[in-house]
PyMOL CGO cylinders between C-alpha atoms (Angstrom):
from pymol import cmd
from pymol.cgo import CYLINDER

trace = [
    CYLINDER, 108.56, 193.59, 250.71, 111.07, 194.39, 253.48, 0.3, 1, 1, 1, 1, 1, 1,
    CYLINDER, 111.07, 194.39, 253.48, 114.53, 195.82, 253.78, 0.3, 1, 1, 1, 1, 1, 1,
    CYLINDER, 114.53, 195.82, 253.78, 117.52, 193.94, 255.25, 0.3, 1, 1, 1, 1, 1, 1,
    CYLINDER, 117.52, 193.94, 255.25, 116.51, 194.79, 258.83, 0.3, 1, 1, 1, 1, 1, 1,
    CYLINDER, 116.51, 194.79, 258.83, 113.12, 193.12, 258.34, 0.3, 1, 1, 1, 1, 1, 1,
    CYLINDER, 113.12, 193.12, 258.34, 111.20, 196.40, 258.32, 0.3, 1, 1, 1, 1, 1, 1,
    CYLINDER, 111.20, 196.40, 258.32, 108.60, 196.94, 255.59, 0.3, 1, 1, 1, 1, 1, 1,
    CYLINDER, 108.60, 196.94, 255.59, 109.90, 198.96, 252.66, 0.3, 1, 1, 1, 1, 1, 1,
    CYLINDER, 109.90, 198.96, 252.66, 108.06, 202.10, 251.58, 0.3, 1, 1, 1, 1, 1, 1,
    CYLINDER, 108.06, 202.10, 251.58, 109.26, 201.79, 247.99, 0.3, 1, 1, 1, 1, 1, 1,
    CYLINDER, 109.26, 201.79, 247.99, 106.45, 200.37, 245.84, 0.3, 1, 1, 1, 1, 1, 1,
    CYLINDER, 106.45, 200.37, 245.84, 107.14, 197.46, 243.55, 0.3, 1, 1, 1, 1, 1, 1,
    CYLINDER, 107.14, 197.46, 243.55, 107.47, 198.74, 239.99, 0.3, 1, 1, 1, 1, 1, 1,
    CYLINDER, 107.47, 198.74, 239.99, 104.73, 197.68, 237.64, 0.3, 1, 1, 1, 1, 1, 1,
    CYLINDER, 104.73, 197.68, 237.64, 105.49, 196.76, 234.06, 0.3, 1, 1, 1, 1, 1, 1,
    CYLINDER, 105.49, 196.76, 234.06, 104.87, 199.55, 231.58, 0.3, 1, 1, 1, 1, 1, 1,
    CYLINDER, 104.87, 199.55, 231.58, 101.59, 199.31, 229.73, 0.3, 1, 1, 1, 1, 1, 1,
    CYLINDER, 101.59, 199.31, 229.73, 103.32, 200.74, 226.64, 0.3, 1, 1, 1, 1, 1, 1,
    CYLINDER, 103.32, 200.74, 226.64, 105.70, 198.88, 224.36, 0.3, 1, 1, 1, 1, 1, 1,
    CYLINDER, 105.70, 198.88, 224.36, 109.16, 200.46, 224.22, 0.3, 1, 1, 1, 1, 1, 1,
    CYLINDER, 109.16, 200.46, 224.22, 108.92, 201.23, 220.49, 0.3, 1, 1, 1, 1, 1, 1,
    CYLINDER, 108.92, 201.23, 220.49, 105.73, 203.23, 220.94, 0.3, 1, 1, 1, 1, 1, 1,
    CYLINDER, 105.73, 203.23, 220.94, 107.22, 205.38, 223.69, 0.3, 1, 1, 1, 1, 1, 1,
    CYLINDER, 107.22, 205.38, 223.69, 109.90, 206.57, 221.26, 0.3, 1, 1, 1, 1, 1, 1,
    CYLINDER, 109.90, 206.57, 221.26, 107.51, 208.01, 218.65, 0.3, 1, 1, 1, 1, 1, 1,
    CYLINDER, 107.51, 208.01, 218.65, 106.66, 211.67, 219.19, 0.3, 1, 1, 1, 1, 1, 1,
    CYLINDER, 106.66, 211.67, 219.19, 104.37, 214.06, 217.32, 0.3, 1, 1, 1, 1, 1, 1,
    CYLINDER, 104.37, 214.06, 217.32, 105.17, 217.74, 216.99, 0.3, 1, 1, 1, 1, 1, 1,
    CYLINDER, 105.17, 217.74, 216.99, 102.05, 219.40, 215.63, 0.3, 1, 1, 1, 1, 1, 1,
    CYLINDER, 102.05, 219.40, 215.63, 101.19, 222.88, 214.51, 0.3, 1, 1, 1, 1, 1, 1,
    CYLINDER, 101.19, 222.88, 214.51, 99.83, 224.92, 211.65, 0.3, 1, 1, 1, 1, 1, 1,
    CYLINDER, 99.83, 224.92, 211.65, 103.35, 225.83, 210.42, 0.3, 1, 1, 1, 1, 1, 1,
    CYLINDER, 103.35, 225.83, 210.42, 101.91, 228.70, 208.37, 0.3, 1, 1, 1, 1, 1, 1,
    CYLINDER, 101.91, 228.70, 208.37, 104.79, 229.18, 207.64, 0.3, 1, 1, 1, 1, 1, 1,
    CYLINDER, 104.79, 229.18, 207.64, 107.52, 227.18, 209.36, 0.3, 1, 1, 1, 1, 1, 1,
    CYLINDER, 107.52, 227.18, 209.36, 110.06, 229.35, 211.20, 0.3, 1, 1, 1, 1, 1, 1,
    CYLINDER, 110.06, 229.35, 211.20, 113.54, 228.84, 212.60, 0.3, 1, 1, 1, 1, 1, 1,
    CYLINDER, 113.54, 228.84, 212.60, 111.88, 228.45, 216.00, 0.3, 1, 1, 1, 1, 1, 1,
    CYLINDER, 111.88, 228.45, 216.00, 109.88, 225.50, 214.65, 0.3, 1, 1, 1, 1, 1, 1,
    CYLINDER, 109.88, 225.50, 214.65, 113.02, 224.01, 213.09, 0.3, 1, 1, 1, 1, 1, 1,
    CYLINDER, 113.02, 224.01, 213.09, 114.89, 224.31, 216.38, 0.3, 1, 1, 1, 1, 1, 1,
    CYLINDER, 114.89, 224.31, 216.38, 112.17, 222.30, 218.09, 0.3, 1, 1, 1, 1, 1, 1,
    CYLINDER, 112.17, 222.30, 218.09, 112.11, 219.71, 215.29, 0.3, 1, 1, 1, 1, 1, 1,
    CYLINDER, 112.11, 219.71, 215.29, 115.88, 219.28, 215.58, 0.3, 1, 1, 1, 1, 1, 1,
    CYLINDER, 115.88, 219.28, 215.58, 115.74, 218.91, 219.35, 0.3, 1, 1, 1, 1, 1, 1,
    CYLINDER, 115.74, 218.91, 219.35, 112.80, 216.49, 219.24, 0.3, 1, 1, 1, 1, 1, 1,
    CYLINDER, 112.80, 216.49, 219.24, 114.60, 214.39, 216.64, 0.3, 1, 1, 1, 1, 1, 1,
    CYLINDER, 114.60, 214.39, 216.64, 117.53, 214.09, 219.06, 0.3, 1, 1, 1, 1, 1, 1,
    CYLINDER, 117.53, 214.09, 219.06, 115.26, 213.04, 221.94, 0.3, 1, 1, 1, 1, 1, 1,
    CYLINDER, 115.26, 213.04, 221.94, 113.04, 210.51, 220.16, 0.3, 1, 1, 1, 1, 1, 1,
    CYLINDER, 113.04, 210.51, 220.16, 113.79, 207.74, 217.69, 0.3, 1, 1, 1, 1, 1, 1,
    CYLINDER, 113.79, 207.74, 217.69, 110.99, 208.89, 215.39, 0.3, 1, 1, 1, 1, 1, 1,
    CYLINDER, 110.99, 208.89, 215.39, 109.20, 212.21, 215.09, 0.3, 1, 1, 1, 1, 1, 1,
    CYLINDER, 109.20, 212.21, 215.09, 106.16, 213.05, 213.02, 0.3, 1, 1, 1, 1, 1, 1,
    CYLINDER, 106.16, 213.05, 213.02, 105.80, 216.74, 212.24, 0.3, 1, 1, 1, 1, 1, 1,
    CYLINDER, 105.80, 216.74, 212.24, 102.05, 216.98, 211.84, 0.3, 1, 1, 1, 1, 1, 1,
    CYLINDER, 102.05, 216.98, 211.84, 100.34, 219.87, 210.10, 0.3, 1, 1, 1, 1, 1, 1,
    CYLINDER, 100.34, 219.87, 210.10, 96.94, 220.50, 211.60, 0.3, 1, 1, 1, 1, 1, 1,
    CYLINDER, 96.94, 220.50, 211.60, 94.29, 221.34, 209.03, 0.3, 1, 1, 1, 1, 1, 1,
    CYLINDER, 94.29, 221.34, 209.03, 91.52, 223.42, 210.56, 0.3, 1, 1, 1, 1, 1, 1,
    CYLINDER, 91.52, 223.42, 210.56, 88.44, 223.97, 208.37, 0.3, 1, 1, 1, 1, 1, 1,
    CYLINDER, 88.44, 223.97, 208.37, 87.49, 227.20, 210.19, 0.3, 1, 1, 1, 1, 1, 1,
    CYLINDER, 87.49, 227.20, 210.19, 90.91, 228.86, 209.98, 0.3, 1, 1, 1, 1, 1, 1,
    CYLINDER, 90.91, 228.86, 209.98, 92.11, 230.70, 206.90, 0.3, 1, 1, 1, 1, 1, 1,
    CYLINDER, 92.11, 230.70, 206.90, 95.74, 229.81, 206.29, 0.3, 1, 1, 1, 1, 1, 1,
    CYLINDER, 95.74, 229.81, 206.29, 98.10, 231.77, 204.07, 0.3, 1, 1, 1, 1, 1, 1,
    CYLINDER, 98.10, 231.77, 204.07, 99.61, 228.58, 202.65, 0.3, 1, 1, 1, 1, 1, 1,
    CYLINDER, 99.61, 228.58, 202.65, 97.50, 225.59, 201.66, 0.3, 1, 1, 1, 1, 1, 1,
    CYLINDER, 97.50, 225.59, 201.66, 98.03, 222.31, 203.48, 0.3, 1, 1, 1, 1, 1, 1,
    CYLINDER, 98.03, 222.31, 203.48, 99.78, 221.00, 200.36, 0.3, 1, 1, 1, 1, 1, 1,
    CYLINDER, 99.78, 221.00, 200.36, 102.14, 223.98, 200.25, 0.3, 1, 1, 1, 1, 1, 1,
    CYLINDER, 102.14, 223.98, 200.25, 102.96, 223.61, 203.94, 0.3, 1, 1, 1, 1, 1, 1,
    CYLINDER, 102.96, 223.61, 203.94, 103.63, 219.88, 203.48, 0.3, 1, 1, 1, 1, 1, 1,
    CYLINDER, 103.63, 219.88, 203.48, 106.00, 220.63, 200.60, 0.3, 1, 1, 1, 1, 1, 1,
    CYLINDER, 106.00, 220.63, 200.60, 107.86, 223.35, 202.51, 0.3, 1, 1, 1, 1, 1, 1,
    CYLINDER, 107.86, 223.35, 202.51, 108.16, 221.29, 205.69, 0.3, 1, 1, 1, 1, 1, 1,
    CYLINDER, 108.16, 221.29, 205.69, 109.36, 218.21, 203.83, 0.3, 1, 1, 1, 1, 1, 1,
    CYLINDER, 109.36, 218.21, 203.83, 112.12, 220.30, 202.24, 0.3, 1, 1, 1, 1, 1, 1,
    CYLINDER, 112.12, 220.30, 202.24, 113.32, 221.79, 205.52, 0.3, 1, 1, 1, 1, 1, 1,
    CYLINDER, 113.32, 221.79, 205.52, 113.09, 218.46, 207.36, 0.3, 1, 1, 1, 1, 1, 1,
    CYLINDER, 113.09, 218.46, 207.36, 115.24, 216.58, 204.81, 0.3, 1, 1, 1, 1, 1, 1,
    CYLINDER, 115.24, 216.58, 204.81, 118.35, 216.70, 207.07, 0.3, 1, 1, 1, 1, 1, 1,
    CYLINDER, 118.35, 216.70, 207.07, 116.53, 214.72, 209.78, 0.3, 1, 1, 1, 1, 1, 1,
    CYLINDER, 116.53, 214.72, 209.78, 116.45, 211.00, 208.93, 0.3, 1, 1, 1, 1, 1, 1,
    CYLINDER, 116.45, 211.00, 208.93, 114.00, 210.18, 211.72, 0.3, 1, 1, 1, 1, 1, 1,
    CYLINDER, 114.00, 210.18, 211.72, 111.45, 212.91, 210.91, 0.3, 1, 1, 1, 1, 1, 1,
    CYLINDER, 111.45, 212.91, 210.91, 108.42, 212.49, 208.67, 0.3, 1, 1, 1, 1, 1, 1,
    CYLINDER, 108.42, 212.49, 208.67, 105.91, 215.16, 207.76, 0.3, 1, 1, 1, 1, 1, 1,
    CYLINDER, 105.91, 215.16, 207.76, 102.17, 214.50, 207.55, 0.3, 1, 1, 1, 1, 1, 1,
    CYLINDER, 102.17, 214.50, 207.55, 98.93, 216.41, 207.84, 0.3, 1, 1, 1, 1, 1, 1,
    CYLINDER, 98.93, 216.41, 207.84, 95.83, 215.62, 209.85, 0.3, 1, 1, 1, 1, 1, 1,
    CYLINDER, 95.83, 215.62, 209.85, 92.43, 217.00, 210.66, 0.3, 1, 1, 1, 1, 1, 1,
    CYLINDER, 92.43, 217.00, 210.66, 90.48, 216.50, 213.84, 0.3, 1, 1, 1, 1, 1, 1,
    CYLINDER, 90.48, 216.50, 213.84, 91.85, 216.29, 217.35, 0.3, 1, 1, 1, 1, 1, 1,
    CYLINDER, 91.85, 216.29, 217.35, 95.61, 216.03, 217.71, 0.3, 1, 1, 1, 1, 1, 1,
    CYLINDER, 95.61, 216.03, 217.71, 95.29, 213.52, 220.53, 0.3, 1, 1, 1, 1, 1, 1,
    CYLINDER, 95.29, 213.52, 220.53, 93.21, 211.18, 218.35, 0.3, 1, 1, 1, 1, 1, 1,
    CYLINDER, 93.21, 211.18, 218.35, 95.75, 211.54, 215.54, 0.3, 1, 1, 1, 1, 1, 1,
    CYLINDER, 95.75, 211.54, 215.54, 98.50, 210.56, 218.01, 0.3, 1, 1, 1, 1, 1, 1,
    CYLINDER, 98.50, 210.56, 218.01, 96.55, 207.45, 218.99, 0.3, 1, 1, 1, 1, 1, 1,
    CYLINDER, 96.55, 207.45, 218.99, 96.01, 206.54, 215.33, 0.3, 1, 1, 1, 1, 1, 1,
    CYLINDER, 96.01, 206.54, 215.33, 99.76, 206.63, 214.56, 0.3, 1, 1, 1, 1, 1, 1,
    CYLINDER, 99.76, 206.63, 214.56, 100.81, 204.98, 217.83, 0.3, 1, 1, 1, 1, 1, 1,
    CYLINDER, 100.81, 204.98, 217.83, 102.56, 208.01, 219.28, 0.3, 1, 1, 1, 1, 1, 1,
    CYLINDER, 102.56, 208.01, 219.28, 103.10, 208.12, 223.02, 0.3, 1, 1, 1, 1, 1, 1,
    CYLINDER, 103.10, 208.12, 223.02, 104.35, 211.73, 223.22, 0.3, 1, 1, 1, 1, 1, 1,
    CYLINDER, 104.35, 211.73, 223.22, 103.17, 215.14, 222.02, 0.3, 1, 1, 1, 1, 1, 1,
    CYLINDER, 103.17, 215.14, 222.02, 105.94, 217.73, 221.77, 0.3, 1, 1, 1, 1, 1, 1,
    CYLINDER, 105.94, 217.73, 221.77, 104.95, 221.36, 222.28, 0.3, 1, 1, 1, 1, 1, 1,
    CYLINDER, 104.95, 221.36, 222.28, 107.10, 224.47, 222.18, 0.3, 1, 1, 1, 1, 1, 1,
    CYLINDER, 107.10, 224.47, 222.18, 106.87, 227.32, 224.65, 0.3, 1, 1, 1, 1, 1, 1,
    CYLINDER, 106.87, 227.32, 224.65, 107.98, 230.85, 223.79, 0.3, 1, 1, 1, 1, 1, 1,
    CYLINDER, 107.98, 230.85, 223.79, 106.71, 232.71, 226.86, 0.3, 1, 1, 1, 1, 1, 1,
    CYLINDER, 106.71, 232.71, 226.86, 104.69, 232.32, 230.03, 0.3, 1, 1, 1, 1, 1, 1,
    CYLINDER, 104.69, 232.32, 230.03, 101.54, 233.23, 228.12, 0.3, 1, 1, 1, 1, 1, 1,
    CYLINDER, 101.54, 233.23, 228.12, 102.06, 230.16, 225.90, 0.3, 1, 1, 1, 1, 1, 1,
    CYLINDER, 102.06, 230.16, 225.90, 102.32, 227.97, 228.98, 0.3, 1, 1, 1, 1, 1, 1,
    CYLINDER, 102.32, 227.97, 228.98, 98.82, 228.70, 230.30, 0.3, 1, 1, 1, 1, 1, 1,
    CYLINDER, 98.82, 228.70, 230.30, 97.20, 227.83, 226.98, 0.3, 1, 1, 1, 1, 1, 1,
    CYLINDER, 97.20, 227.83, 226.98, 99.43, 224.80, 226.34, 0.3, 1, 1, 1, 1, 1, 1,
    CYLINDER, 99.43, 224.80, 226.34, 98.90, 223.45, 229.86, 0.3, 1, 1, 1, 1, 1, 1,
    CYLINDER, 98.90, 223.45, 229.86, 95.13, 223.65, 229.42, 0.3, 1, 1, 1, 1, 1, 1,
    CYLINDER, 95.13, 223.65, 229.42, 95.38, 221.71, 226.14, 0.3, 1, 1, 1, 1, 1, 1,
    CYLINDER, 95.38, 221.71, 226.14, 97.77, 219.18, 227.72, 0.3, 1, 1, 1, 1, 1, 1,
    CYLINDER, 97.77, 219.18, 227.72, 95.31, 218.58, 230.56, 0.3, 1, 1, 1, 1, 1, 1,
    CYLINDER, 95.31, 218.58, 230.56, 92.42, 218.09, 228.15, 0.3, 1, 1, 1, 1, 1, 1,
    CYLINDER, 92.42, 218.09, 228.15, 94.53, 215.70, 226.04, 0.3, 1, 1, 1, 1, 1, 1,
    CYLINDER, 94.53, 215.70, 226.04, 95.52, 213.75, 229.17, 0.3, 1, 1, 1, 1, 1, 1,
    CYLINDER, 95.52, 213.75, 229.17, 91.87, 213.52, 230.15, 0.3, 1, 1, 1, 1, 1, 1,
    CYLINDER, 91.87, 213.52, 230.15, 90.94, 212.12, 226.73, 0.3, 1, 1, 1, 1, 1, 1,
    CYLINDER, 90.94, 212.12, 226.73, 94.00, 209.87, 226.25, 0.3, 1, 1, 1, 1, 1, 1,
    CYLINDER, 94.00, 209.87, 226.25, 95.89, 209.44, 229.55, 0.3, 1, 1, 1, 1, 1, 1,
    CYLINDER, 95.89, 209.44, 229.55, 98.39, 207.10, 227.90, 0.3, 1, 1, 1, 1, 1, 1,
    CYLINDER, 98.39, 207.10, 227.90, 99.77, 209.96, 225.76, 0.3, 1, 1, 1, 1, 1, 1,
    CYLINDER, 99.77, 209.96, 225.76, 102.04, 212.48, 227.47, 0.3, 1, 1, 1, 1, 1, 1,
    CYLINDER, 102.04, 212.48, 227.47, 102.88, 216.06, 226.54, 0.3, 1, 1, 1, 1, 1, 1,
    CYLINDER, 102.88, 216.06, 226.54, 106.48, 217.26, 226.67, 0.3, 1, 1, 1, 1, 1, 1,
    CYLINDER, 106.48, 217.26, 226.67, 107.17, 221.01, 226.69, 0.3, 1, 1, 1, 1, 1, 1,
    CYLINDER, 107.17, 221.01, 226.69, 110.38, 222.31, 225.13, 0.3, 1, 1, 1, 1, 1, 1,
    CYLINDER, 110.38, 222.31, 225.13, 111.19, 225.96, 225.74, 0.3, 1, 1, 1, 1, 1, 1,
    CYLINDER, 111.19, 225.96, 225.74, 112.14, 227.87, 222.63, 0.3, 1, 1, 1, 1, 1, 1,
    CYLINDER, 112.14, 227.87, 222.63, 115.76, 228.98, 222.45, 0.3, 1, 1, 1, 1, 1, 1,
    CYLINDER, 115.76, 228.98, 222.45, 116.13, 232.61, 223.53, 0.3, 1, 1, 1, 1, 1, 1,
    CYLINDER, 116.13, 232.61, 223.53, 117.08, 233.80, 220.05, 0.3, 1, 1, 1, 1, 1, 1,
    CYLINDER, 117.08, 233.80, 220.05, 113.76, 232.45, 218.69, 0.3, 1, 1, 1, 1, 1, 1,
    CYLINDER, 113.76, 232.45, 218.69, 111.59, 233.43, 221.64, 0.3, 1, 1, 1, 1, 1, 1,
    CYLINDER, 111.59, 233.43, 221.64, 109.82, 236.28, 219.88, 0.3, 1, 1, 1, 1, 1, 1,
    CYLINDER, 109.82, 236.28, 219.88, 109.53, 234.66, 216.44, 0.3, 1, 1, 1, 1, 1, 1,
    CYLINDER, 109.53, 234.66, 216.44, 106.11, 233.46, 215.36, 0.3, 1, 1, 1, 1, 1, 1,
    CYLINDER, 106.11, 233.46, 215.36, 104.56, 232.41, 212.08, 0.3, 1, 1, 1, 1, 1, 1,
    CYLINDER, 104.56, 232.41, 212.08, 102.24, 235.43, 212.26, 0.3, 1, 1, 1, 1, 1, 1,
    CYLINDER, 102.24, 235.43, 212.26, 105.27, 237.75, 212.62, 0.3, 1, 1, 1, 1, 1, 1,
    CYLINDER, 105.27, 237.75, 212.62, 106.90, 236.14, 209.56, 0.3, 1, 1, 1, 1, 1, 1,
    CYLINDER, 106.90, 236.14, 209.56, 103.65, 236.45, 207.56, 0.3, 1, 1, 1, 1, 1, 1,
    CYLINDER, 103.65, 236.45, 207.56, 103.29, 240.11, 208.53, 0.3, 1, 1, 1, 1, 1, 1,
    CYLINDER, 103.29, 240.11, 208.53, 106.85, 241.03, 207.59, 0.3, 1, 1, 1, 1, 1, 1,
    CYLINDER, 106.85, 241.03, 207.59, 106.58, 239.00, 204.38, 0.3, 1, 1, 1, 1, 1, 1,
    CYLINDER, 106.58, 239.00, 204.38, 103.30, 240.65, 203.40, 0.3, 1, 1, 1, 1, 1, 1,
    CYLINDER, 103.30, 240.65, 203.40, 105.11, 244.00, 203.41, 0.3, 1, 1, 1, 1, 1, 1,
    CYLINDER, 105.11, 244.00, 203.41, 108.03, 242.61, 201.41, 0.3, 1, 1, 1, 1, 1, 1,
    CYLINDER, 108.03, 242.61, 201.41, 110.33, 242.74, 204.42, 0.3, 1, 1, 1, 1, 1, 1,
    CYLINDER, 110.33, 242.74, 204.42, 113.38, 240.56, 205.00, 0.3, 1, 1, 1, 1, 1, 1,
    CYLINDER, 113.38, 240.56, 205.00, 112.45, 237.39, 206.94, 0.3, 1, 1, 1, 1, 1, 1,
    CYLINDER, 112.45, 237.39, 206.94, 115.82, 235.68, 206.45, 0.3, 1, 1, 1, 1, 1, 1,
    CYLINDER, 115.82, 235.68, 206.45, 116.59, 235.90, 210.19, 0.3, 1, 1, 1, 1, 1, 1,
    CYLINDER, 116.59, 235.90, 210.19, 113.32, 234.18, 211.07, 0.3, 1, 1, 1, 1, 1, 1,
    CYLINDER, 113.32, 234.18, 211.07, 112.58, 231.57, 208.39, 0.3, 1, 1, 1, 1, 1, 1,
    CYLINDER, 112.58, 231.57, 208.39, 114.44, 229.31, 205.95, 0.3, 1, 1, 1, 1, 1, 1,
    CYLINDER, 114.44, 229.31, 205.95, 115.06, 230.28, 202.33, 0.3, 1, 1, 1, 1, 1, 1,
    CYLINDER, 115.06, 230.28, 202.33, 112.24, 228.08, 201.00, 0.3, 1, 1, 1, 1, 1, 1,
    CYLINDER, 112.24, 228.08, 201.00, 109.80, 230.08, 203.16, 0.3, 1, 1, 1, 1, 1, 1,
    CYLINDER, 109.80, 230.08, 203.16, 111.28, 233.36, 201.98, 0.3, 1, 1, 1, 1, 1, 1,
    CYLINDER, 111.28, 233.36, 201.98, 110.72, 232.34, 198.35, 0.3, 1, 1, 1, 1, 1, 1,
    CYLINDER, 110.72, 232.34, 198.35, 107.20, 231.14, 199.09, 0.3, 1, 1, 1, 1, 1, 1,
    CYLINDER, 107.20, 231.14, 199.09, 106.34, 234.47, 200.75, 0.3, 1, 1, 1, 1, 1, 1,
    CYLINDER, 106.34, 234.47, 200.75, 107.67, 236.40, 197.75, 0.3, 1, 1, 1, 1, 1, 1,
    CYLINDER, 107.67, 236.40, 197.75, 105.40, 234.29, 195.53, 0.3, 1, 1, 1, 1, 1, 1,
    CYLINDER, 105.40, 234.29, 195.53, 102.40, 234.93, 197.80, 0.3, 1, 1, 1, 1, 1, 1,
    CYLINDER, 102.40, 234.93, 197.80, 103.03, 238.69, 198.04, 0.3, 1, 1, 1, 1, 1, 1,
    CYLINDER, 103.03, 238.69, 198.04, 104.46, 239.88, 194.73, 0.3, 1, 1, 1, 1, 1, 1,
    CYLINDER, 104.46, 239.88, 194.73, 105.59, 243.49, 194.61, 0.3, 1, 1, 1, 1, 1, 1,
    CYLINDER, 105.59, 243.49, 194.61, 102.91, 245.82, 193.30, 0.3, 1, 1, 1, 1, 1, 1,
    CYLINDER, 102.91, 245.82, 193.30, 103.91, 247.45, 190.04, 0.3, 1, 1, 1, 1, 1, 1,
    CYLINDER, 103.91, 247.45, 190.04, 104.10, 251.23, 190.15, 0.3, 1, 1, 1, 1, 1, 1,
    CYLINDER, 104.10, 251.23, 190.15, 103.30, 253.67, 187.39, 0.3, 1, 1, 1, 1, 1, 1,
    CYLINDER, 103.30, 253.67, 187.39, 105.57, 256.63, 186.70, 0.3, 1, 1, 1, 1, 1, 1,
    CYLINDER, 105.57, 256.63, 186.70, 103.51, 258.80, 189.07, 0.3, 1, 1, 1, 1, 1, 1,
    CYLINDER, 103.51, 258.80, 189.07, 103.80, 256.24, 191.94, 0.3, 1, 1, 1, 1, 1, 1,
    CYLINDER, 103.80, 256.24, 191.94, 100.26, 254.87, 191.70, 0.3, 1, 1, 1, 1, 1, 1,
    CYLINDER, 100.26, 254.87, 191.70, 99.69, 251.10, 191.62, 0.3, 1, 1, 1, 1, 1, 1,
    CYLINDER, 99.69, 251.10, 191.62, 99.07, 249.50, 188.27, 0.3, 1, 1, 1, 1, 1, 1,
    CYLINDER, 99.07, 249.50, 188.27, 96.72, 246.53, 187.86, 0.3, 1, 1, 1, 1, 1, 1,
]
cmd.load_cgo(trace, "trace")
């Protein structure tokens, strides 16, 4: 290839993509979502605007003890994702990158709250790229107002009957109340069975 002056061009000839266009538009946003927070919802909303189809995938880890069962998390996430026509909610076990391959996703969406998240997420992204180089990871920084919000923070506040309305949707608030009912007190202030 040469330019108009007959000199060789340094711009390489583009090669056709090895991925069909439809596959490159499917993204997976995965997490434990135990429980889902407004920070998660912000990322779901933004991913749904960037990609034609998004799967919000709940990772089921046999060695981790979750507050909400996988079924409860599916139900909660499906309720809060109803406004997004291009978002589906599923669960998976095993490696996220293998799940992405199985559903034909080309992109993994990950949220970043702070620099400490980046180191961990970058390590996982590199491992995923090593296993499945055809699947890319996209990092979306959390909006400032959600930067400190985490599912563990919401669980902790909820376990002490605190107000989580600034951090999680109403369906999560109700689910936390059901998980942590107020202890009944006797007249002298001691807990009753």
